[in-house]
RODREN-310036 format. One record per residue (C-alpha): residue number from 0; residue in one letter; x, y, z negated. Coordinates in Angstrom, 1 decimal, padded with zeros to 4 digits, always signed. Each point is the difference from the previous one (the first is absolute). Example, Ala and Ser with C-alpha at 12.3 -4.5 7.8 and 13.67 -1.06 7.14 Angstrom:
2
site n = 0, res = a, c1 = +012.3, c2 = -004.5, c3 = -007.8
site n = 1, res = s, c1 = +001.4, c2 = +003.4, c3 = +000.7
// end
This chain:
221
site n = 0, res = m, c1 = -007.1, c2 = -017.2, c3 = -009.2
site n = 1, res = n, c1 = +000.2, c2 = +001.4, c3 = +003.5
site n = 2, res = i, c1 = +002.5, c2 = +002.7, c3 = -000.9
site n = 3, res = l, c1 = +002.1, c2 = -002.6, c3 = -001.8
site n = 4, res = r, c1 = +000.1, c2 = -002.2, c3 = +003.1
site n = 5, res = a, c1 = +000.7, c2 = +003.0, c3 = +002.2
site n = 6, res = v, c1 = +002.9, c2 = +001.3, c3 = -002.1
site n = 7, res = l, c1 = +001.4, c2 = -003.5, c3 = -000.4
site n = 8, res = a, c1 = -000.2, c2 = -000.8, c3 = +003.8
site n = 9, res = k, c1 = +001.5, c2 = +003.4, c3 = +000.8
site n = 10, res = d, c1 = +003.0, c2 = -000.4, c3 = -002.3
site n = 11, res = l, c1 = +000.7, c2 = -003.6, c3 = +001.1
site n = 12, res = l, c1 = -000.3, c2 = +001.0, c3 = +003.7
site n = 13, res = s, c1 = +002.4, c2 = +003.0, c3 = -000.6
site n = 14, res = e, c1 = +002.5, c2 = -002.3, c3 = -001.7
site n = 15, res = w, c1 = -000.2, c2 = -002.5, c3 = +002.8
site n = 16, res = r, c1 = +000.7, c2 = +002.6, c3 = +002.6
site n = 17, res = s, c1 = +002.7, c2 = +001.9, c3 = -001.9
site n = 18, res = r, c1 = +001.5, c2 = -002.8, c3 = -002.2
site n = 19, res = d, c1 = +000.9, c2 = +002.8, c3 = -002.4
site n = 20, res = r, c1 = -000.5, c2 = -001.2, c3 = -003.5
site n = 21, res = l, c1 = +000.2, c2 = -003.8, c3 = -000.1
site n = 22, res = p, c1 = +003.4, c2 = -000.4, c3 = +001.5
site n = 23, res = a, c1 = +001.4, c2 = +002.7, c3 = -002.3
site n = 24, res = m, c1 = -001.6, c2 = -001.7, c3 = -003.0
site n = 25, res = l, c1 = +001.4, c2 = -003.4, c3 = +001.0
site n = 26, res = v, c1 = +003.6, c2 = +001.3, c3 = +000.7
site n = 27, res = f, c1 = +000.0, c2 = +002.0, c3 = -003.2
site n = 28, res = a, c1 = -001.3, c2 = -002.8, c3 = -002.2
site n = 29, res = l, c1 = +002.5, c2 = -002.5, c3 = +001.5
site n = 30, res = l, c1 = +002.9, c2 = +002.4, c3 = -000.4
site n = 31, res = t, c1 = -001.1, c2 = +000.6, c3 = -003.6
site n = 32, res = v, c1 = +000.0, c2 = -003.7, c3 = -000.7
site n = 33, res = v, c1 = +003.6, c2 = -000.3, c3 = +001.4
site n = 34, res = v, c1 = +001.2, c2 = +002.9, c3 = -002.0
site n = 35, res = l, c1 = -001.5, c2 = -001.3, c3 = -003.2
site n = 36, res = r, c1 = +001.4, c2 = -003.5, c3 = +000.6
site n = 37, res = f, c1 = +003.6, c2 = +001.2, c3 = +000.4
site n = 38, res = a, c1 = -000.4, c2 = +002.6, c3 = -002.8
site n = 39, res = q, c1 = -000.6, c2 = -002.8, c3 = -002.5
site n = 40, res = p, c1 = +002.8, c2 = -001.0, c3 = -002.4
site n = 41, res = g, c1 = +002.1, c2 = -002.7, c3 = +001.7
site n = 42, res = g, c1 = -000.7, c2 = +001.3, c3 = +003.5
site n = 43, res = s, c1 = -001.6, c2 = -002.1, c3 = +002.7
site n = 44, res = l, c1 = +000.5, c2 = -003.3, c3 = -001.9
site n = 45, res = g, c1 = -000.9, c2 = +001.1, c3 = -003.5
site n = 46, res = g, c1 = -002.8, c2 = +001.7, c3 = -001.9
site n = 47, res = d, c1 = -002.8, c2 = -000.9, c3 = -002.3
site n = 48, res = p, c1 = -002.9, c2 = -001.8, c3 = +001.7
site n = 49, res = a, c1 = -002.3, c2 = +001.4, c3 = -002.7
site n = 50, res = q, c1 = +000.5, c2 = +003.5, c3 = +001.5
site n = 51, res = a, c1 = -001.5, c2 = -001.2, c3 = +003.4
site n = 52, res = p, c1 = -003.6, c2 = +001.0, c3 = -000.6
site n = 53, res = g, c1 = +000.8, c2 = +003.5, c3 = -001.0
site n = 54, res = l, c1 = +002.4, c2 = +000.5, c3 = +002.9
site n = 55, res = l, c1 = -002.6, c2 = -001.3, c3 = +002.4
site n = 56, res = w, c1 = -002.7, c2 = +002.4, c3 = -001.2
site n = 57, res = v, c1 = +002.5, c2 = +002.9, c3 = +000.2
site n = 58, res = a, c1 = +000.3, c2 = -000.8, c3 = +003.7
site n = 59, res = y, c1 = -003.7, c2 = -000.2, c3 = +000.3
site n = 60, res = v, c1 = -000.5, c2 = +003.4, c3 = -001.6
site n = 61, res = f, c1 = +002.6, c2 = +001.7, c3 = +002.1
site n = 62, res = a, c1 = -001.5, c2 = -001.4, c3 = +003.2
site n = 63, res = a, c1 = -003.5, c2 = +001.1, c3 = -001.1
site n = 64, res = v, c1 = +001.1, c2 = +003.5, c3 = -000.7
site n = 65, res = l, c1 = +001.8, c2 = +000.3, c3 = +003.3
site n = 66, res = g, c1 = -003.1, c2 = -001.1, c3 = +001.9
site n = 67, res = m, c1 = -002.5, c2 = +002.1, c3 = -002.0
site n = 68, res = n, c1 = +002.1, c2 = +003.1, c3 = +000.5
site n = 69, res = r, c1 = -001.1, c2 = -000.3, c3 = +003.7
site n = 70, res = a, c1 = -003.6, c2 = -000.9, c3 = -000.8
site n = 71, res = f, c1 = -001.4, c2 = +003.5, c3 = +000.7
site n = 72, res = a, c1 = +002.9, c2 = +001.3, c3 = +002.1
site n = 73, res = l, c1 = -001.8, c2 = -000.6, c3 = +003.4
site n = 74, res = e, c1 = -003.1, c2 = +001.9, c3 = -001.2
site n = 75, res = l, c1 = +002.2, c2 = +002.8, c3 = -001.3
site n = 76, res = e, c1 = +002.0, c2 = +000.3, c3 = +003.2
site n = 77, res = n, c1 = -003.1, c2 = +000.1, c3 = +002.2
site n = 78, res = d, c1 = -001.9, c2 = +002.2, c3 = -002.4
site n = 79, res = a, c1 = -002.6, c2 = -002.8, c3 = -000.4
site n = 80, res = l, c1 = -000.2, c2 = +000.3, c3 = -003.8
site n = 81, res = a, c1 = -002.6, c2 = +002.7, c3 = +000.4
site n = 82, res = g, c1 = -002.1, c2 = -002.4, c3 = +002.2
site n = 83, res = l, c1 = +000.1, c2 = -002.7, c3 = -002.7
site n = 84, res = a, c1 = -001.0, c2 = +002.6, c3 = -002.6
site n = 85, res = l, c1 = -003.0, c2 = +001.1, c3 = +002.1
site n = 86, res = a, c1 = -001.2, c2 = -003.5, c3 = +000.7
site n = 87, res = p, c1 = -003.6, c2 = -000.3, c3 = -001.4
site n = 88, res = v, c1 = +000.6, c2 = -002.9, c3 = -002.2
site n = 89, res = d, c1 = +001.2, c2 = -000.7, c3 = -003.5
site n = 90, res = r, c1 = +003.8, c2 = +000.6, c3 = +000.1
site n = 91, res = g, c1 = +000.5, c2 = -003.1, c3 = -002.1
site n = 92, res = w, c1 = -000.6, c2 = -002.1, c3 = +003.1
site n = 93, res = i, c1 = +002.8, c2 = +001.8, c3 = +001.8
site n = 94, res = f, c1 = +002.2, c2 = -000.9, c3 = -002.9
site n = 95, res = l, c1 = -001.0, c2 = -003.6, c3 = +000.2
site n = 96, res = g, c1 = +000.8, c2 = -000.1, c3 = +003.7
site n = 97, res = k, c1 = +003.4, c2 = +001.5, c3 = -000.5
site n = 98, res = a, c1 = +000.7, c2 = -002.2, c3 = -003.0
site n = 99, res = a, c1 = -001.1, c2 = -003.1, c3 = +002.0
site n = 100, res = s, c1 = +002.5, c2 = +000.8, c3 = +002.8
site n = 101, res = n, c1 = +002.8, c2 = +000.6, c3 = -002.5
site n = 102, res = l, c1 = -000.9, c2 = -003.3, c3 = -001.7
site n = 103, res = l, c1 = +000.2, c2 = -002.0, c3 = +003.2
site n = 104, res = l, c1 = +003.4, c2 = +001.4, c3 = +000.9
site n = 105, res = l, c1 = +001.3, c2 = -000.5, c3 = -003.5
site n = 106, res = v, c1 = -001.1, c2 = -003.6, c3 = -000.1
site n = 107, res = v, c1 = +001.9, c2 = -000.7, c3 = +003.2
site n = 108, res = a, c1 = +003.1, c2 = +001.6, c3 = -001.4
site n = 109, res = q, c1 = -000.4, c2 = -001.9, c3 = -003.3
site n = 110, res = i, c1 = -000.2, c2 = -003.4, c3 = +001.8
site n = 111, res = t, c1 = +003.0, c2 = +000.7, c3 = +002.2
site n = 112, res = t, c1 = +002.0, c2 = +001.4, c3 = -002.9
site n = 113, res = a, c1 = -000.9, c2 = -003.0, c3 = -002.2
site n = 114, res = v, c1 = +001.3, c2 = -002.5, c3 = +002.5
site n = 115, res = f, c1 = +003.3, c2 = +002.0, c3 = +000.4
site n = 116, res = f, c1 = +000.3, c2 = +000.4, c3 = -003.8
site n = 117, res = s, c1 = -000.6, c2 = -003.7, c3 = -000.5
site n = 118, res = v, c1 = +002.9, c2 = -000.9, c3 = +002.3
site n = 119, res = l, c1 = +002.4, c2 = +002.7, c3 = -001.2
site n = 120, res = f, c1 = -000.6, c2 = -000.6, c3 = -003.7
site n = 121, res = g, c1 = -000.5, c2 = -003.7, c3 = +000.1
site n = 122, res = v, c1 = -003.4, c2 = +000.3, c3 = -001.6
site n = 123, res = d, c1 = -002.5, c2 = -002.7, c3 = +000.8
site n = 124, res = l, c1 = -003.3, c2 = +001.7, c3 = +001.0
site n = 125, res = a, c1 = -001.2, c2 = -002.7, c3 = +002.3
site n = 126, res = g, c1 = -001.3, c2 = -002.1, c3 = -002.9
site n = 127, res = v, c1 = -002.1, c2 = +002.8, c3 = -001.5
site n = 128, res = a, c1 = -000.8, c2 = +001.8, c3 = +003.3
site n = 129, res = l, c1 = -003.8, c2 = +000.3, c3 = -000.5
site n = 130, res = p, c1 = +000.0, c2 = +001.3, c3 = -003.6
site n = 131, res = f, c1 = +002.9, c2 = +002.3, c3 = +000.9
site n = 132, res = l, c1 = -001.9, c2 = +001.4, c3 = +002.9
site n = 133, res = g, c1 = -002.9, c2 = +000.6, c3 = -002.4
site n = 134, res = i, c1 = +002.2, c2 = +002.0, c3 = -002.4
site n = 135, res = a, c1 = +001.6, c2 = +001.9, c3 = +002.9
site n = 136, res = f, c1 = -003.4, c2 = +000.9, c3 = +001.3
site n = 137, res = l, c1 = -001.2, c2 = +001.2, c3 = -003.4
site n = 138, res = g, c1 = +003.1, c2 = +002.2, c3 = -000.3
site n = 139, res = a, c1 = -000.4, c2 = +001.3, c3 = +003.6
site n = 140, res = v, c1 = -003.6, c2 = +001.0, c3 = -000.7
site n = 141, res = g, c1 = +001.1, c2 = +002.1, c3 = -003.0
site n = 142, res = l, c1 = +002.9, c2 = +001.4, c3 = +001.9
site n = 143, res = t, c1 = -002.1, c2 = +001.1, c3 = +003.0
site n = 144, res = a, c1 = -002.9, c2 = +001.3, c3 = -002.2
site n = 145, res = a, c1 = +002.3, c2 = +002.3, c3 = -001.9
site n = 146, res = g, c1 = +002.4, c2 = +000.7, c3 = +002.8
site n = 147, res = t, c1 = -002.7, c2 = +001.0, c3 = +002.5
site n = 148, res = l, c1 = -001.5, c2 = +002.5, c3 = -002.4
site n = 149, res = f, c1 = +003.3, c2 = +001.7, c3 = -000.8
site n = 150, res = a, c1 = +001.1, c2 = -000.2, c3 = +003.6
site n = 151, res = g, c1 = -003.1, c2 = +002.1, c3 = +000.8
site n = 152, res = i, c1 = +000.9, c2 = +002.4, c3 = -002.8
site n = 153, res = s, c1 = +003.6, c2 = +000.4, c3 = +001.0
site n = 154, res = v, c1 = -000.3, c2 = +000.1, c3 = +003.8
site n = 155, res = r, c1 = -000.5, c2 = +003.8, c3 = +000.1
site n = 156, res = t, c1 = +002.9, c2 = +000.7, c3 = -002.3
site n = 157, res = r, c1 = +003.3, c2 = +001.2, c3 = +001.4
site n = 158, res = y, c1 = +002.0, c2 = -002.9, c3 = -001.4
site n = 159, res = r, c1 = -002.6, c2 = -002.8, c3 = +000.3
site n = 160, res = e, c1 = +002.7, c2 = -002.7, c3 = +000.4
site n = 161, res = v, c1 = +001.3, c2 = +000.9, c3 = -003.5
site n = 162, res = m, c1 = -003.4, c2 = +000.9, c3 = -001.5
site n = 163, res = l, c1 = -001.7, c2 = -003.3, c3 = +000.6
site n = 164, res = p, c1 = +002.5, c2 = -002.2, c3 = -002.0
site n = 165, res = l, c1 = +000.2, c2 = +002.7, c3 = -002.7
site n = 166, res = l, c1 = -003.8, c2 = -000.1, c3 = -000.5
site n = 167, res = l, c1 = -000.4, c2 = -003.8, c3 = +000.6
site n = 168, res = f, c1 = +002.8, c2 = -001.7, c3 = -001.8
site n = 169, res = p, c1 = -001.0, c2 = +000.8, c3 = -003.6
site n = 170, res = l, c1 = -003.5, c2 = -001.3, c3 = +000.7
site n = 171, res = l, c1 = +001.3, c2 = -003.3, c3 = +001.4
site n = 172, res = v, c1 = +001.6, c2 = -001.1, c3 = -003.3
site n = 173, res = p, c1 = -003.1, c2 = -002.1, c3 = -001.1
site n = 174, res = l, c1 = -000.3, c2 = -001.6, c3 = +003.4
site n = 175, res = l, c1 = +003.7, c2 = -000.9, c3 = +000.1
site n = 176, res = v, c1 = -000.1, c2 = -001.4, c3 = -003.5
site n = 177, res = g, c1 = -002.9, c2 = -002.3, c3 = +000.9
site n = 178, res = a, c1 = +001.4, c2 = -000.9, c3 = +003.4
site n = 179, res = v, c1 = +003.5, c2 = -000.8, c3 = -001.2
site n = 180, res = q, c1 = -001.3, c2 = -002.0, c3 = -003.0
site n = 181, res = a, c1 = -002.4, c2 = -002.0, c3 = +002.1
site n = 182, res = t, c1 = +002.6, c2 = -000.7, c3 = +002.6
site n = 183, res = a, c1 = +002.6, c2 = -001.0, c3 = -002.6
site n = 184, res = g, c1 = -002.4, c2 = -002.4, c3 = -001.7
site n = 185, res = l, c1 = -000.9, c2 = -001.5, c3 = +003.4
site n = 186, res = l, c1 = +003.7, c2 = -000.6, c3 = +000.9
site n = 187, res = a, c1 = +000.9, c2 = -001.3, c3 = -003.4
site n = 188, res = d, c1 = -002.7, c2 = -002.6, c3 = -000.6
site n = 189, res = g, c1 = -002.4, c2 = +000.2, c3 = +002.9
site n = 190, res = r, c1 = -002.7, c2 = +001.9, c3 = -001.9
site n = 191, res = a, c1 = -000.5, c2 = +003.8, c3 = -000.1
site n = 192, res = d, c1 = -000.6, c2 = +001.7, c3 = -003.3
site n = 193, res = p, c1 = -003.9, c2 = +000.6, c3 = -000.3
site n = 194, res = g, c1 = +000.6, c2 = +003.2, c3 = -001.9
site n = 195, res = a, c1 = +002.1, c2 = +001.3, c3 = +002.9
site n = 196, res = l, c1 = -002.6, c2 = -000.9, c3 = +002.5
site n = 197, res = q, c1 = -002.6, c2 = +001.7, c3 = -002.1
site n = 198, res = l, c1 = +002.1, c2 = +003.1, c3 = -000.1
site n = 199, res = l, c1 = +000.3, c2 = +000.0, c3 = +003.8
site n = 200, res = c, c1 = -003.7, c2 = -000.4, c3 = +000.5
site n = 201, res = v, c1 = -000.9, c2 = +002.8, c3 = -002.4
site n = 202, res = y, c1 = +002.6, c2 = +002.3, c3 = +001.6
site n = 203, res = d, c1 = -001.4, c2 = -000.7, c3 = +003.5
site n = 204, res = a, c1 = -003.6, c2 = +000.6, c3 = -001.1
site n = 205, res = v, c1 = +000.9, c2 = +003.2, c3 = -001.8
site n = 206, res = f, c1 = +001.9, c2 = +001.5, c3 = +002.9
site n = 207, res = l, c1 = -002.4, c2 = -001.1, c3 = +002.6
site n = 208, res = i, c1 = -003.0, c2 = +001.6, c3 = -001.8
site n = 209, res = a, c1 = +001.9, c2 = +003.1, c3 = -001.0
site n = 210, res = s, c1 = +001.5, c2 = +000.5, c3 = +003.5
site n = 211, res = f, c1 = -003.3, c2 = -000.5, c3 = +001.7
site n = 212, res = l, c1 = -001.6, c2 = +002.7, c3 = -002.2
site n = 213, res = l, c1 = +003.0, c2 = +002.4, c3 = +000.0
site n = 214, res = f, c1 = +000.6, c2 = -000.1, c3 = +003.7
site n = 215, res = e, c1 = -002.9, c2 = +002.4, c3 = +000.4
site n = 216, res = y, c1 = +002.3, c2 = +002.8, c3 = -001.1
site n = 217, res = v, c1 = +003.3, c2 = -001.2, c3 = +001.6
site n = 218, res = l, c1 = -000.8, c2 = +001.1, c3 = +003.6
site n = 219, res = d, c1 = -000.9, c2 = +003.5, c3 = -001.1
site n = 220, res = e, c1 = +002.6, c2 = +002.7, c3 = +000.6
// end
């Protein structure tokens, strides 16, 4: 637990000082929402409201990938990955610390993007704010669990900005199916699909456990 808190505090302090990832995630997510809004049939005044949940989660995924591409960049630039690898602790706790910092940044980006999305698309999220936040959080846990693992794998590759989405996107299909279905049900009748929520919970559990165990090998050269 001590290493988890240390890694989390270090990442959040570095982000506070540099403001490197969160502003980029926010700007990218908001611009994605704008582009998707005007790319709909009918332009800025048209479009199918049923597409809104899928478009919102597309923005979330793009913002998450942009942020997690930089998750290990500071350690790589300062040659600190070797120090993390030599820490006399289970490396799974290092993973949890990195994933927790990624999760907090992503949740902030999700909330901000949801407000902007609600205004631009005319979608009423205020009435279902709490259950929507729950769905968004479940999706964010899965995104950061899988994303942090593959960010650690791709960080030493030459084209890590391209490699991360190539590795990650195929594995996000079950998460996106569950998140979009749950969000669509919530917006349609105020009740999320229980099957979709179960899918999200299973996905989160599987990737948290698998990433905790597999991160032992990720930091090796």
